[in-house]
gemmi code that builds the backbone of each chain (N, CA, C; Angstrom):
import gemmi

chains = {
    "A": [
        ("MET", (124.305, 140.089, -67.994), (124.791, 140.818, -66.819), (124.127, 142.186, -66.708)),
        ("GLU", (124.149, 142.910, -67.841), (123.518, 144.226, -67.842), (122.026, 144.106, -67.573)),
        ("MET", (121.420, 143.080, -68.171), (119.993, 142.830, -67.978), (119.693, 142.580, -66.502)),
        ("VAL", (120.527, 141.739, -65.860), (120.295, 141.411, -64.453), (120.375, 142.679, -63.602)),
        ("LEU", (121.439, 143.474, -63.859), (121.597, 144.717, -63.087), (120.400, 145.627, -63.299)),
        ("PHE", (119.962, 145.738, -64.562), (118.822, 146.617, -64.840), (117.597, 146.179, -64.060)),
        ("PHE", (117.310, 144.865, -64.076), (116.088, 144.436, -63.401), (116.197, 144.603, -61.893)),
        ("ILE", (117.383, 144.365, -61.325), (117.537, 144.564, -59.880), (117.254, 146.021, -59.518)),
        ("PHE", (117.912, 146.952, -60.223), (117.756, 148.352, -59.845), (116.389, 148.900, -60.229)),
        ("ALA", (115.815, 148.385, -61.334), (114.463, 148.809, -61.685), (113.480, 148.384, -60.609)),
        ("ALA", (113.657, 147.150, -60.093), (112.761, 146.683, -59.031), (112.915, 147.560, -57.791)),
        ("ILE", (114.164, 147.908, -57.447), (114.369, 148.760, -56.265), (113.720, 150.125, -56.483)),
        ("ALA", (113.872, 150.673, -57.704), (113.301, 151.994, -57.980), (111.784, 151.954, -57.879)),
        ("VAL", (111.170, 150.896, -58.426), (109.705, 150.827, -58.380), (109.233, 150.638, -56.939)),
        ("VAL", (109.954, 149.801, -56.175), (109.579, 149.619, -54.762), (109.682, 150.946, -54.012)),
        ("GLY", (110.755, 151.690, -54.288), (110.910, 152.981, -53.622), (109.790, 153.940, -53.974)),
        ("ALA", (109.426, 153.976, -55.264), (108.358, 154.885, -55.674), (107.030, 154.485, -55.059)),
        ("LEU", (106.718, 153.167, -55.101), (105.456, 152.704, -54.524), (105.416, 152.977, -53.023)),
        ("GLY", (106.533, 152.701, -52.347), (106.572, 152.960, -50.913), (106.384, 154.434, -50.609)),
        ("GLY", (106.989, 155.297, -51.455), (106.833, 156.728, -51.243), (105.396, 157.175, -51.369)),
        ("VAL", (104.660, 156.550, -52.305), (103.267, 156.959, -52.482), (102.383, 156.344, -51.407)),
        ("LEU", (102.689, 155.083, -51.017), (101.766, 154.369, -50.132), (102.054, 154.579, -48.653)),
        ("ALA", (103.248, 155.068, -48.291), (103.598, 155.153, -46.869), (102.643, 156.083, -46.128)),
        ("ARG", (102.276, 155.695, -44.912), (101.302, 156.487, -44.162), (101.927, 157.774, -43.646)),
        ("GLN", (103.180, 157.700, -43.210), (103.809, 158.897, -42.647), (104.729, 159.527, -43.671)),
        ("SER", (104.752, 160.862, -43.680), (105.480, 161.518, -44.766), (106.987, 161.392, -44.599)),
        ("ASP", (107.502, 161.166, -43.376), (108.948, 160.951, -43.269), (109.337, 159.601, -43.874)),
        ("HIS", (108.440, 158.596, -43.751), (108.708, 157.326, -44.425), (108.687, 157.520, -45.932)),
        ("SER", (107.773, 158.361, -46.417), (107.728, 158.650, -47.853), (109.055, 159.207, -48.326)),
        ("ALA", (109.618, 160.142, -47.540), (110.887, 160.761, -47.943), (111.993, 159.714, -48.001)),
        ("LEU", (111.993, 158.761, -47.058), (113.062, 157.757, -47.072), (112.897, 156.774, -48.224)),
        ("PHE", (111.637, 156.430, -48.556), (111.417, 155.583, -49.737), (111.860, 156.308, -50.998)),
        ("LEU", (111.614, 157.608, -51.031), (112.043, 158.417, -52.173), (113.556, 158.373, -52.324)),
        ("LEU", (114.247, 158.381, -51.204), (115.714, 158.267, -51.224), (116.138, 156.961, -51.899)),
        ("LEU", (115.431, 155.864, -51.545), (115.716, 154.559, -52.167), (115.560, 154.642, -53.676)),
        ("ASN", (114.475, 155.283, -54.110), (114.213, 155.429, -55.543), (115.319, 156.226, -56.225)),
        ("PHE", (115.746, 157.322, -55.599), (116.773, 158.173, -56.212), (118.093, 157.418, -56.340)),
        ("VAL", (118.468, 156.659, -55.329), (119.741, 155.939, -55.383), (119.684, 154.845, -56.440)),
        ("ALA", (118.545, 154.163, -56.542), (118.415, 153.129, -57.574), (118.507, 153.748, -58.960)),
        ("LEU", (117.911, 154.923, -59.147), (118.012, 155.583, -60.445), (119.453, 155.987, -60.740)),
        ("ALA", (120.193, 156.413, -59.709), (121.605, 156.744, -59.917), (122.365, 155.516, -60.410)),
        ("ALA", (122.057, 154.342, -59.839), (122.711, 153.114, -60.295), (122.352, 152.819, -61.747)),
        ("ILE", (121.096, 153.070, -62.123), (120.695, 152.835, -63.519), (121.432, 153.800, -64.443)),
        ("TYR", (121.665, 155.039, -63.980), (122.443, 155.984, -64.792), (123.854, 155.457, -65.031)),
        ("VAL", (124.441, 154.808, -64.032), (125.779, 154.250, -64.224), (125.751, 153.179, -65.312)),
        ("THR", (124.722, 152.314, -65.287), (124.648, 151.294, -66.338), (124.371, 151.917, -67.701)),
        ("LEU", (123.819, 153.139, -67.719), (123.585, 153.825, -68.995), (124.784, 154.653, -69.420)),
        ("ASN", (125.917, 154.433, -68.812), (127.150, 155.129, -69.178), (127.050, 156.633, -68.941)),
        ("ALA", (126.427, 157.019, -67.810), (126.351, 158.431, -67.451), (126.791, 158.588, -65.995)),
        ("PRO", (128.039, 158.281, -65.669), (128.456, 158.314, -64.259), (128.417, 159.713, -63.648)),
        ("PHE", (128.635, 160.737, -64.495), (128.576, 162.095, -63.949), (127.178, 162.418, -63.440)),
        ("LEU", (126.162, 162.058, -64.247), (124.794, 162.317, -63.811), (124.422, 161.466, -62.607)),
        ("ALA", (125.005, 160.264, -62.507), (124.756, 159.452, -61.324), (125.267, 160.172, -60.073)),
        ("ALA", (126.465, 160.771, -60.176), (126.996, 161.514, -59.030), (126.119, 162.720, -58.717)),
        ("VAL", (125.677, 163.427, -59.779), (124.795, 164.588, -59.559), (123.505, 164.146, -58.891)),
        ("GLN", (122.981, 163.019, -59.357), (121.731, 162.493, -58.782), (121.895, 162.226, -57.296)),
        ("VAL", (123.004, 161.577, -56.922), (123.196, 161.256, -55.505), (123.391, 162.536, -54.690)),
        ("ILE", (124.192, 163.483, -55.230), (124.498, 164.677, -54.439), (123.267, 165.574, -54.317)),
        ("VAL", (122.633, 165.876, -55.468), (121.546, 166.851, -55.439), (120.261, 166.232, -54.917)),
        ("TYR", (119.849, 165.099, -55.521), (118.563, 164.535, -55.108), (118.677, 163.830, -53.762)),
        ("ALA", (119.519, 162.782, -53.728), (119.579, 161.991, -52.499), (120.177, 162.808, -51.362)),
        ("GLY", (121.083, 163.736, -51.668), (121.653, 164.550, -50.607), (120.757, 165.715, -50.263)),
        ("ALA", (120.686, 166.695, -51.163), (120.064, 167.963, -50.796), (118.548, 167.877, -50.703)),
        ("ILE", (117.908, 167.337, -51.741), (116.448, 167.467, -51.818), (115.770, 166.619, -50.756)),
        ("VAL", (116.241, 165.361, -50.587), (115.598, 164.502, -49.575), (115.805, 165.085, -48.181)),
        ("VAL", (116.998, 165.629, -47.924), (117.241, 166.229, -46.602), (116.305, 167.412, -46.379)),
        ("MET", (116.079, 168.201, -47.461), (115.179, 169.342, -47.320), (113.751, 168.873, -47.038)),
        ("PHE", (113.325, 167.802, -47.731), (111.991, 167.252, -47.461), (111.887, 166.792, -46.012)),
        ("LEU", (112.899, 166.058, -45.542), (112.856, 165.559, -44.163), (112.808, 166.719, -43.176)),
        ("PHE", (113.585, 167.767, -43.491), (113.621, 168.950, -42.636), (112.233, 169.553, -42.496)),
        ("VAL", (111.548, 169.737, -43.647), (110.215, 170.359, -43.612), (109.218, 169.435, -42.922)),
        ("VAL", (109.306, 168.117, -43.200), (108.374, 167.183, -42.565), (108.518, 167.253, -41.049)),
        ("MET", (109.753, 167.293, -40.578), (109.933, 167.306, -39.119), (109.598, 168.667, -38.541)),
        ("MET", (109.791, 169.747, -39.324), (109.447, 171.080, -38.819), (107.941, 171.233, -38.698)),
        ("LEU", (107.201, 170.772, -39.694), (105.745, 170.947, -39.662), (105.101, 169.959, -38.700)),
        ("ASN", (105.646, 168.740, -38.634), (105.141, 167.734, -37.710), (103.645, 167.512, -37.878)),
        ("VAL", (103.254, 167.134, -39.086), (101.842, 166.880, -39.353), (101.550, 165.383, -39.331)),
        ("ALA", (102.347, 164.629, -38.566), (102.187, 163.175, -38.570), (100.865, 162.769, -37.932)),
        ("HIS", (100.520, 163.371, -36.810), (99.273, 162.963, -36.140), (98.127, 163.820, -36.657)),
        ("ARG", (97.377, 163.227, -37.544), (96.280, 163.939, -38.175), (94.976, 163.276, -37.757)),
        ("GLU", (93.893, 164.060, -37.857), (92.613, 163.497, -37.474), (91.917, 162.824, -38.651)),
        ("ARG", (92.235, 163.278, -39.893), (91.559, 162.714, -41.043), (92.440, 161.676, -41.723)),
        ("PRO", (91.850, 160.683, -42.395), (92.675, 159.752, -43.175), (93.286, 160.467, -44.367)),
        ("GLU", (94.346, 159.852, -44.876), (95.115, 160.522, -45.936), (94.343, 160.617, -47.250)),
        ("THR", (93.600, 159.578, -47.595), (92.881, 159.620, -48.870), (91.435, 159.242, -48.652)),
        ("ARG", (90.566, 159.792, -49.506), (89.178, 159.355, -49.536), (89.062, 158.225, -50.542)),
        ("PRO", (88.160, 157.253, -50.294), (88.064, 156.105, -51.215), (87.779, 156.526, -52.647)),
        ("ALA", (86.842, 157.450, -52.864), (86.506, 157.843, -54.234), (87.718, 158.439, -54.928)),
        ("GLN", (88.431, 159.287, -54.188), (89.629, 159.919, -54.748), (90.672, 158.861, -55.113)),
        ("ARG", (90.804, 157.843, -54.225), (91.796, 156.800, -54.460), (91.457, 156.004, -55.715)),
        ("TYR", (90.180, 155.581, -55.849), (89.818, 154.768, -57.013), (89.932, 155.580, -58.299)),
        ("ALA", (89.487, 156.851, -58.244), (89.581, 157.684, -59.441), (91.042, 157.885, -59.830)),
        ("GLY", (91.900, 158.127, -58.835), (93.315, 158.322, -59.130), (93.941, 157.084, -59.721)),
        ("LEU", (93.607, 155.899, -59.134), (94.168, 154.657, -59.660), (93.694, 154.397, -61.082)),
        ("ALA", (92.396, 154.665, -61.347), (91.861, 154.427, -62.697), (92.543, 155.335, -63.706)),
        ("LEU", (92.651, 156.621, -63.373), (93.299, 157.558, -64.298), (94.765, 157.198, -64.495)),
        ("GLY", (95.445, 156.807, -63.409), (96.845, 156.424, -63.522), (97.012, 155.193, -64.395)),
        ("GLY", (96.120, 154.200, -64.239), (96.199, 152.998, -65.057), (96.006, 153.316, -66.527)),
        ("LEU", (95.037, 154.170, -66.811), (94.780, 154.598, -68.181), (96.008, 155.289, -68.768)),
        ("PHE", (96.619, 156.136, -67.953), (97.802, 156.886, -68.382), (98.952, 155.937, -68.694)),
        ("LEU", (99.132, 154.932, -67.816), (100.224, 153.965, -68.023), (100.000, 153.175, -69.303)),
        ("VAL", (98.742, 152.769, -69.544), (98.440, 152.025, -70.774), (98.787, 152.880, -71.988)),
        ("GLY", (98.435, 154.171, -71.929), (98.744, 155.052, -73.049), (100.236, 155.175, -73.273)),
        ("LEU", (100.986, 155.351, -72.187), (102.439, 155.508, -72.314), (103.076, 154.248, -72.896)),
        ("ILE", (102.640, 153.066, -72.386), (103.240, 151.820, -72.866), (102.867, 151.587, -74.325)),
        ("TYR", (101.652, 152.005, -74.708), (101.261, 151.884, -76.116), (102.191, 152.724, -76.993)),
        ("VAL", (102.493, 153.952, -76.546), (103.381, 154.816, -77.332), (104.771, 154.194, -77.437)),
        ("VAL", (105.276, 153.661, -76.310), (106.620, 153.049, -76.336), (106.625, 151.839, -77.255)),
        ("ALA", (105.575, 151.020, -77.166), (105.563, 149.768, -77.922), (105.349, 150.006, -79.405)),
        ("SER", (104.692, 151.114, -79.766), (104.386, 151.328, -81.174), (105.542, 151.970, -81.932)),
        ("HIS", (106.634, 152.259, -81.236), (107.792, 152.816, -81.915), (108.892, 151.765, -81.985)),
        ("PRO", (109.730, 151.830, -82.991), (110.789, 150.823, -83.097), (111.802, 150.959, -81.974)),
        ("GLN", (112.310, 149.813, -81.537), (113.313, 149.832, -80.482), (114.651, 150.262, -81.058)),
        ("LEU", (115.351, 151.078, -80.288), (116.649, 151.554, -80.761), (117.717, 150.535, -80.427)),
        ("PRO", (118.615, 150.268, -81.350), (119.740, 149.392, -81.021), (120.753, 150.148, -80.184)),
        ("PRO", (121.449, 149.463, -79.292), (122.420, 150.156, -78.447), (123.597, 150.689, -79.260)),
        ("GLU", (123.992, 151.903, -78.941), (125.127, 152.521, -79.635), (126.428, 152.132, -78.954)),
        ("LEU", (127.512, 152.445, -79.615), (128.814, 152.220, -78.994), (129.005, 153.199, -77.842)),
        ("THR", (129.647, 152.733, -76.777), (129.814, 153.606, -75.626), (130.981, 154.555, -75.844)),
        ("ARG", (130.824, 155.756, -75.284), (131.953, 156.690, -75.281), (132.702, 156.538, -73.971)),
        ("SER", (133.955, 156.922, -73.993), (134.768, 156.595, -72.820), (134.641, 157.640, -71.715)),
        ("ASP", (135.053, 158.891, -71.979), (135.202, 159.842, -70.885), (133.955, 160.698, -70.750)),
        ("ASN", (133.047, 160.234, -69.912), (131.738, 160.871, -69.826), (131.796, 162.273, -69.256)),
        ("VAL", (132.603, 162.456, -68.179), (132.632, 163.765, -67.523), (133.187, 164.825, -68.469)),
        ("ALA", (134.240, 164.467, -69.202), (134.823, 165.421, -70.151), (133.825, 165.751, -71.257)),
        ("GLU", (133.093, 164.735, -71.719), (132.106, 164.978, -72.773), (131.016, 165.927, -72.299)),
        ("VAL", (130.491, 165.659, -71.083), (129.428, 166.515, -70.552), (129.946, 167.934, -70.358)),
        ("GLY", (131.152, 168.050, -69.813), (131.708, 169.384, -69.579), (131.915, 170.145, -70.873)),
        ("LYS", (132.395, 169.434, -71.900), (132.627, 170.101, -73.180), (131.306, 170.587, -73.768)),
        ("ALA", (130.294, 169.732, -73.725), (128.992, 170.138, -74.267), (128.417, 171.297, -73.465)),
        ("LEU", (128.594, 171.231, -72.135), (127.959, 172.224, -71.262), (128.587, 173.601, -71.436)),
        ("PHE", (129.885, 173.652, -71.675), (130.548, 174.952, -71.705), (130.810, 175.470, -73.112)),
        ("THR", (130.412, 174.719, -74.142), (130.526, 175.278, -75.491), (129.152, 175.456, -76.111)),
        ("GLU", (128.499, 174.338, -76.392), (127.246, 174.420, -77.142), (126.096, 174.916, -76.266)),
        ("TYR", (126.113, 174.524, -74.980), (124.978, 174.841, -74.104), (125.385, 175.835, -73.030)),
        ("LEU", (126.219, 176.800, -73.379), (126.694, 177.743, -72.364), (125.567, 178.642, -71.880)),
        ("LEU", (124.742, 179.142, -72.802), (123.669, 180.060, -72.403), (122.649, 179.376, -71.490)),
        ("PRO", (122.143, 178.169, -71.829), (121.265, 177.482, -70.886), (121.911, 177.256, -69.523)),
        ("PHE", (123.204, 176.982, -69.531), (123.912, 176.761, -68.266), (123.871, 178.021, -67.402)),
        ("GLU", (124.147, 179.183, -68.030), (124.112, 180.436, -67.271), (122.694, 180.727, -66.793)),
        ("LEU", (121.708, 180.448, -67.653), (120.326, 180.700, -67.265), (119.911, 179.800, -66.107)),
        ("ALA", (120.432, 178.551, -66.081), (120.125, 177.663, -64.962), (120.690, 178.246, -63.663)),
        ("GLY", (121.897, 178.838, -63.753), (122.454, 179.487, -62.571), (121.590, 180.641, -62.099)),
        ("LEU", (121.083, 181.427, -63.063), (120.203, 182.542, -62.715), (118.923, 182.029, -62.057)),
        ("LEU", (118.393, 180.926, -62.619), (117.175, 180.342, -62.057), (117.402, 179.904, -60.618)),
        ("LEU", (118.559, 179.306, -60.347), (118.847, 178.872, -58.977), (118.920, 180.075, -58.043)),
        ("LEU", (119.522, 181.192, -58.537), (119.591, 182.394, -57.716), (118.184, 182.889, -57.381)),
        ("ILE", (117.308, 182.913, -58.411), (115.934, 183.364, -58.179), (115.239, 182.427, -57.200)),
        ("GLY", (115.509, 181.113, -57.336), (114.917, 180.154, -56.413), (115.331, 180.420, -54.978)),
        ("VAL", (116.613, 180.733, -54.780), (117.099, 181.014, -53.427), (116.401, 182.253, -52.868)),
        ("VAL", (116.337, 183.327, -53.706), (115.695, 184.555, -53.240), (114.231, 184.289, -52.904)),
        ("GLY", (113.547, 183.532, -53.791), (112.143, 183.219, -53.553), (111.942, 182.434, -52.273)),
        ("ALA", (112.807, 181.440, -52.027), (112.663, 180.634, -50.814), (112.878, 181.487, -49.576)),
        ("VAL", (113.851, 182.411, -49.623), (114.102, 183.272, -48.451), (112.901, 184.177, -48.199)),
        ("VAL", (112.351, 184.754, -49.292), (111.200, 185.653, -49.122), (110.005, 184.882, -48.561)),
        ("LEU", (109.749, 183.675, -49.111), (108.601, 182.904, -48.661), (108.790, 182.414, -47.235)),
        ("GLY", (110.030, 182.227, -46.806), (110.275, 181.729, -45.464), (110.208, 182.804, -44.401)),
        ("LYS", (110.060, 184.054, -44.811), (109.996, 185.115, -43.809), (108.725, 184.998, -42.971)),
        ("ARG", (108.773, 185.565, -41.774), (107.668, 185.332, -40.863), (106.378, 186.024, -41.294)),
        ("GLU", (106.489, 187.282, -41.717), (105.260, 187.945, -42.173), (105.310, 188.089, -43.679)),
        ("ILE", (104.329, 187.455, -44.358), (104.343, 187.489, -45.828), (103.064, 188.130, -46.325)),
    ],
    "B": [
        ("MET", (123.103, 143.156, -74.322), (122.665, 144.566, -74.333), (121.138, 144.617, -74.355)),
        ("ILE", (120.584, 145.542, -73.605), (119.133, 145.650, -73.566), (118.686, 146.810, -74.441)),
        ("SER", (117.468, 146.683, -74.961), (116.991, 147.716, -75.876), (116.397, 148.876, -75.074)),
        ("SER", (116.131, 149.963, -75.785), (115.716, 151.193, -75.117), (114.351, 151.063, -74.466)),
        ("SER", (113.518, 150.121, -74.947), (112.147, 150.054, -74.449), (112.081, 149.744, -72.961)),
        ("PHE", (113.057, 148.973, -72.453), (113.047, 148.643, -71.025), (113.129, 149.912, -70.189)),
        ("TYR", (114.060, 150.780, -70.575), (114.216, 152.015, -69.815), (112.974, 152.891, -69.940)),
        ("LEU", (112.404, 152.933, -71.155), (111.229, 153.789, -71.351), (110.045, 153.275, -70.549)),
        ("ILE", (109.897, 151.938, -70.482), (108.758, 151.399, -69.732), (108.978, 151.600, -68.236)),
        ("LEU", (110.223, 151.447, -67.770), (110.493, 151.744, -66.360), (110.173, 153.202, -66.064)),
        ("SER", (110.578, 154.092, -66.968), (110.306, 155.506, -66.780), (108.806, 155.777, -66.759)),
        ("ALA", (108.059, 155.125, -67.673), (106.605, 155.308, -67.705), (105.980, 154.823, -66.404)),
        ("THR", (106.480, 153.690, -65.890), (105.929, 153.165, -64.640), (106.164, 154.141, -63.487)),
        ("LEU", (107.392, 154.653, -63.385), (107.690, 155.579, -62.285), (106.861, 156.855, -62.420)),
        ("PHE", (106.710, 157.334, -63.659), (105.920, 158.551, -63.870), (104.469, 158.319, -63.447)),
        ("THR", (103.928, 157.128, -63.793), (102.539, 156.850, -63.434), (102.372, 156.764, -61.925)),
        ("ILE", (103.359, 156.161, -61.243), (103.270, 156.095, -59.782), (103.241, 157.513, -59.212)),
        ("GLY", (104.059, 158.406, -59.798), (104.050, 159.787, -59.345), (102.713, 160.456, -59.592)),
        ("VAL", (102.118, 160.200, -60.777), (100.817, 160.804, -61.096), (99.767, 160.333, -60.104)),
        ("VAL", (99.744, 159.011, -59.840), (98.750, 158.478, -58.896), (98.959, 159.095, -57.514)),
        ("GLY", (100.234, 159.284, -57.133), (100.499, 159.909, -55.835), (99.962, 161.321, -55.773)),
        ("VAL", (100.189, 162.096, -56.843), (99.686, 163.476, -56.847), (98.167, 163.480, -56.783)),
        ("LEU", (97.532, 162.524, -57.486), (96.071, 162.531, -57.530), (95.455, 162.054, -56.224)),
        ("THR", (96.136, 161.179, -55.471), (95.466, 160.576, -54.325), (95.924, 161.135, -52.982)),
        ("ARG", (97.162, 161.578, -52.852), (97.609, 162.020, -51.532), (97.120, 163.428, -51.249)),
        ("ARG", (97.018, 163.762, -49.963), (96.517, 165.079, -49.583), (97.553, 165.907, -48.849)),
        ("ASN", (98.590, 165.265, -48.348), (99.657, 166.013, -47.675), (100.495, 166.740, -48.732)),
        ("ALA", (100.606, 168.060, -48.606), (101.256, 168.840, -49.656), (102.716, 168.444, -49.822)),
        ("VAL", (103.391, 168.061, -48.743), (104.804, 167.665, -48.852), (104.928, 166.388, -49.679)),
        ("VAL", (104.008, 165.445, -49.457), (104.060, 164.194, -50.220), (103.717, 164.449, -51.684)),
        ("VAL", (102.802, 165.388, -51.933), (102.482, 165.733, -53.323), (103.727, 166.274, -54.025)),
        ("LEU", (104.484, 167.119, -53.323), (105.727, 167.649, -53.896), (106.735, 166.527, -54.151)),
        ("MET", (106.794, 165.548, -53.238), (107.686, 164.405, -53.442), (107.292, 163.637, -54.691)),
        ("CYS", (105.988, 163.480, -54.925), (105.550, 162.742, -56.106), (105.889, 163.512, -57.371)),
        ("ILE", (105.863, 164.855, -57.301), (106.275, 165.651, -58.464), (107.758, 165.413, -58.741)),
        ("GLU", (108.559, 165.305, -57.675), (109.985, 164.981, -57.865), (110.151, 163.629, -58.541)),
        ("LEU", (109.299, 162.686, -58.144), (109.327, 161.350, -58.753), (109.097, 161.445, -60.259)),
        ("MET", (108.146, 162.279, -60.664), (107.847, 162.410, -62.089), (109.016, 163.073, -62.817)),
        ("LEU", (109.610, 164.104, -62.204), (110.770, 164.756, -62.825), (111.897, 163.758, -63.021)),
        ("ASN", (112.089, 162.888, -62.029), (113.149, 161.895, -62.115), (112.909, 160.902, -63.231)),
        ("SER", (111.654, 160.506, -63.413), (111.394, 159.542, -64.481), (111.622, 160.193, -65.838)),
        ("ALA", (111.302, 161.487, -65.964), (111.602, 162.178, -67.220), (113.111, 162.226, -67.442)),
        ("ASN", (113.875, 162.456, -66.364), (115.335, 162.447, -66.480), (115.842, 161.102, -66.975)),
        ("LEU", (115.226, 160.025, -66.482), (115.648, 158.684, -66.920), (115.444, 158.533, -68.418)),
        ("THR", (114.334, 159.064, -68.932), (114.106, 159.002, -70.382), (115.189, 159.756, -71.135)),
        ("PHE", (115.542, 160.942, -70.637), (116.587, 161.730, -71.285), (117.909, 160.976, -71.327)),
        ("VAL", (118.283, 160.374, -70.183), (119.565, 159.667, -70.134), (119.538, 158.461, -71.058)),
        ("ALA", (118.404, 157.749, -71.090), (118.314, 156.571, -71.957), (118.475, 156.971, -73.418)),
        ("PHE", (117.799, 158.052, -73.822), (117.922, 158.463, -75.220), (119.313, 159.009, -75.516)),
        ("SER", (119.926, 159.662, -74.522), (121.294, 160.135, -74.721), (122.234, 158.966, -74.990)),
        ("ARG", (121.973, 157.844, -74.318), (122.805, 156.656, -74.517), (122.538, 156.030, -75.863)),
        ("TYR", (121.243, 155.889, -76.210), (120.918, 155.124, -77.404), (121.076, 155.936, -78.673)),
        ("LEU", (121.027, 157.266, -78.580), (121.287, 158.097, -79.760), (122.717, 158.597, -79.761)),
        ("SER", (123.477, 158.263, -78.713), (124.880, 158.656, -78.598), (125.059, 160.163, -78.760)),
        ("SER", (124.253, 160.902, -77.974), (124.317, 162.360, -78.029), (124.404, 162.897, -76.608)),
        ("MET", (125.170, 163.970, -76.432), (125.343, 164.529, -75.096), (124.194, 165.457, -74.712)),
        ("ALA", (123.350, 165.842, -75.687), (122.307, 166.826, -75.405), (121.385, 166.349, -74.289)),
        ("GLY", (121.064, 165.057, -74.284), (120.170, 164.541, -73.256), (120.745, 164.707, -71.870)),
        ("GLN", (122.045, 164.456, -71.714), (122.642, 164.565, -70.375), (122.710, 166.013, -69.926)),
        ("VAL", (122.996, 166.943, -70.883), (122.991, 168.355, -70.514), (121.596, 168.784, -70.078)),
        ("PHE", (120.597, 168.272, -70.796), (119.214, 168.619, -70.439), (118.871, 168.107, -69.048)),
        ("VAL", (119.375, 166.922, -68.692), (119.108, 166.396, -67.347), (119.713, 167.317, -66.291)),
        ("LEU", (120.905, 167.867, -66.581), (121.505, 168.811, -65.620), (120.598, 170.022, -65.423)),
        ("MET", (120.044, 170.537, -66.523), (119.107, 171.661, -66.414), (117.885, 171.259, -65.583)),
        ("ALA", (117.373, 170.048, -65.849), (116.189, 169.593, -65.114), (116.491, 169.466, -63.632)),
        ("VAL", (117.715, 169.041, -63.293), (118.079, 168.919, -61.878), (118.116, 170.302, -61.233)),
        ("ALA", (118.652, 171.297, -61.973), (118.681, 172.660, -61.423), (117.265, 173.173, -61.209)),
        ("VAL", (116.390, 172.936, -62.193), (115.000, 173.383, -62.049), (114.338, 172.683, -60.870)),
        ("ALA", (114.603, 171.374, -60.714), (113.985, 170.625, -59.619), (114.456, 171.168, -58.274)),
        ("ALA", (115.743, 171.507, -58.174), (116.250, 172.037, -56.905), (115.579, 173.370, -56.576)),
        ("ALA", (115.488, 174.259, -57.575), (114.833, 175.544, -57.337), (113.364, 175.342, -56.991)),
        ("GLU", (112.730, 174.378, -57.684), (111.310, 174.138, -57.454), (111.060, 173.631, -56.036)),
        ("VAL", (111.930, 172.732, -55.565), (111.740, 172.217, -54.210), (111.936, 173.323, -53.183)),
        ("ALA", (112.946, 174.191, -53.410), (113.181, 175.275, -52.451), (111.965, 176.177, -52.367)),
        ("VAL", (111.438, 176.584, -53.534), (110.293, 177.484, -53.526), (109.039, 176.764, -53.036)),
        ("GLY", (108.854, 175.509, -53.476), (107.661, 174.768, -53.081), (107.595, 174.539, -51.582)),
        ("LEU", (108.711, 174.143, -50.997), (108.703, 173.923, -49.549), (108.528, 175.254, -48.809)),
        ("GLY", (109.099, 176.361, -49.372), (108.854, 177.671, -48.780), (107.383, 178.017, -48.793)),
        ("LEU", (106.704, 177.693, -49.921), (105.264, 177.927, -50.013), (104.511, 177.117, -48.975)),
        ("ILE", (104.908, 175.842, -48.804), (104.187, 174.987, -47.852), (104.370, 175.529, -46.433)),
        ("ILE", (105.590, 176.001, -46.117), (105.818, 176.532, -44.771), (105.010, 177.808, -44.566)),
        ("ALA", (104.977, 178.687, -45.590), (104.176, 179.906, -45.474), (102.700, 179.560, -45.299)),
        ("LEU", (102.245, 178.551, -46.047), (100.857, 178.093, -45.934), (100.563, 177.579, -44.536)),
        ("TYR", (101.506, 176.816, -43.993), (101.305, 176.244, -42.666), (101.237, 177.343, -41.608)),
        ("ARG", (102.043, 178.394, -41.803), (101.993, 179.500, -40.847), (100.644, 180.199, -40.902)),
        ("GLN", (100.108, 180.340, -42.125), (98.855, 181.080, -42.282), (97.656, 180.267, -41.807)),
        ("LYS", (97.573, 178.993, -42.244), (96.337, 178.235, -42.043), (96.500, 177.043, -41.132)),
        ("LYS", (97.689, 176.817, -40.584), (97.945, 175.691, -39.679), (97.557, 174.359, -40.318)),
        ("THR", (97.793, 174.209, -41.607), (97.521, 172.936, -42.257), (98.477, 172.765, -43.424)),
        ("ALA", (98.793, 171.502, -43.722), (99.573, 171.198, -44.923), (98.771, 170.251, -45.798)),
        ("ASP", (97.447, 170.367, -45.745), (96.543, 169.474, -46.447), (96.024, 170.200, -47.680)),
        ("VAL", (96.257, 169.616, -48.876), (95.887, 170.353, -50.083), (94.376, 170.518, -50.208)),
        ("ASP", (93.580, 169.659, -49.541), (92.132, 169.803, -49.639), (91.609, 170.962, -48.804)),
        ("ASP", (92.403, 171.425, -47.847), (91.967, 172.540, -47.016), (92.265, 173.881, -47.657)),
        ("VAL", (93.018, 173.878, -48.739), (93.426, 175.133, -49.358), (92.608, 175.303, -50.623)),
        ("ASN", (91.395, 175.825, -50.480), (90.524, 175.923, -51.651), (89.958, 177.319, -51.811)),
        ("ILE", (90.716, 178.334, -51.354), (90.138, 179.681, -51.455), (90.148, 180.190, -52.893)),
        ("LEU", (90.919, 179.570, -53.777), (90.900, 179.989, -55.179), (89.871, 179.194, -55.973)),
        ("LYS", (89.175, 178.270, -55.295), (88.189, 177.439, -55.982), (86.823, 178.089, -55.802)),
        ("TRP", (86.053, 178.196, -56.876), (84.747, 178.825, -56.746), (83.666, 177.769, -56.535)),
    ],
}
model = gemmi.Model(1)
for chain_id, residues in chains.items():
    chain = gemmi.Chain(chain_id)
    for i, (resn, *xyz) in enumerate(residues, 1):
        res = gemmi.Residue()
        res.name, res.seqid = resn, gemmi.SeqId(i, " ")
        for name, pos in zip(("N", "CA", "C"), xyz):
            atom = gemmi.Atom()
            atom.name, atom.element = name, gemmi.Element(name[0])
            atom.pos, atom.b_iso = gemmi.Position(*pos), 0.0
            res.add_atom(atom)
        chain.add_residue(res)
    model.add_chain(chain)
structure = gemmi.Structure()
structure.add_model(model)
structure.setup_entities()
């Protein structure tokens, strides 16, 4: 059962990623990306991380994809005079990507497979406890980083830069 | 129960698709989307190891990565909009003034 669910959602995630890379128009890319993010959220649920699945849907599928769509529609660069990729660039990228994938799979295959551990029950409480005791400083720093990100985005969005 | 390698290979596949997208696409917005794809595949690795090592550290790290990704998208899209205002293009091949 778990295997079946994994393969279904893995297939959806890969289709979403491929569609995002191959789609001709960037708004289609953003929607394929949404498919990928939702499939990954489902995989997080099967990995016993429901809190992160909710975060994934809210932050990635909600905020980030909407922001991408917003910028794509604001810039409106759909009708372009040049093709999206040059053939040499495409073949070189595919070759390098294939080489990279072979290397990654070699690393995964050359290490022993981990046996599945026993599941813990209350995921949200566990994450919250870890976040507010052991990882409190990183948590505060992440908040600071988000503040800096907001300030940076506002400054960059100003008309005269 | 499935072993950890399935998740790692799925993550490697998604990361590679993101790398190929960054290397081949020219629209800066799509390049940023492919970077998000790579961040997501790294998150999948973290969650998988958090499950298989039965440790919460991986999930906390994913939360940090999500915060970084959100800030990165805000700043990155701001950069693309500023670029578009200056040069009327969102094509990464047209932005080569730092290239000698």
